[in-house]
C-alpha positions as CSV (number, residue, x, y, z in Angstrom):
1,X,87.4,94.4,161.7
2,X,83.8,95.1,160.8
3,X,84.4,94.4,157.1
4,X,86.2,91.2,157.8
5,X,83.3,90.0,160.0
6,X,80.8,90.8,157.4
7,X,82.8,89.1,154.7
8,X,83.0,85.9,156.8
9,X,79.3,86.0,157.5
10,X,78.6,86.4,153.8
11,X,80.8,83.5,153.0
12,X,79.0,81.4,155.6
13,X,75.6,82.5,154.3
14,X,76.5,81.6,150.7
15,X,77.9,78.2,151.8
16,X,74.7,77.4,153.7
17,X,72.7,78.5,150.6
18,X,74.7,76.1,148.4
19,X,74.1,73.3,151.0
20,X,70.4,74.0,151.1
21,X,69.9,74.3,147.3
22,X,72.4,71.9,145.9
23,X,73.7,69.8,148.8
24,X,77.1,71.2,148.0
25,X,79.5,72.3,150.7
26,X,81.9,74.7,149.0
27,X,84.1,75.1,152.1
28,X,84.5,71.4,152.5
29,X,85.2,71.0,148.8
30,X,88.0,73.6,148.8
31,X,89.6,72.5,152.1
32,X,89.4,68.7,151.9
33,X,86.1,67.7,153.6
34,X,84.1,68.8,156.6
35,X,86.5,67.1,159.0
36,X,89.6,68.7,157.5
37,X,91.5,71.0,159.8
38,X,91.3,74.0,157.5
39,X,87.5,73.5,157.0
40,X,87.0,73.5,160.7
41,X,89.1,76.7,161.0
42,X,86.9,78.4,158.4
43,X,83.7,77.1,160.0
44,X,84.9,78.4,163.4
45,X,85.9,81.8,161.9
46,X,82.4,82.1,160.3
47,X,80.8,81.3,163.6
48,X,82.9,83.9,165.5
49,X,82.1,86.5,162.8
50,X,78.4,85.8,163.3
51,X,78.7,86.5,167.0
52,X,80.8,89.6,166.3
53,X,78.1,90.9,163.8
54,X,75.5,90.8,166.6
55,X,76.9,94.2,167.6
56,X,75.6,95.7,164.4
57,X,72.1,95.1,165.7
58,X,72.9,96.7,169.0
59,X,74.5,99.8,167.3
60,X,71.5,100.2,165.0
61,X,69.3,100.8,168.0
62,X,71.7,103.3,169.6
63,X,71.7,105.5,166.5
64,X,67.9,106.1,166.5
65,X,66.8,109.4,167.8
66,X,64.8,109.5,171.0
67,X,61.5,111.3,170.5
68,X,60.0,112.6,173.8
69,X,56.4,113.9,173.9
């Protein structure tokens, strides 16, 4: 599940990069426009993956050793 979440976040990041640099929405181009059902599914999955990946930030802090003086 972690790998799938990261793959979707990477897809979303690359898509946003293309939009910012070239005004080109790859997801919309592949799936028939921003309002197309499949595009909205992909956008939704990318958003959910972003929320899921927040857990990586929380786990990162748990793995740090606690130093007591």
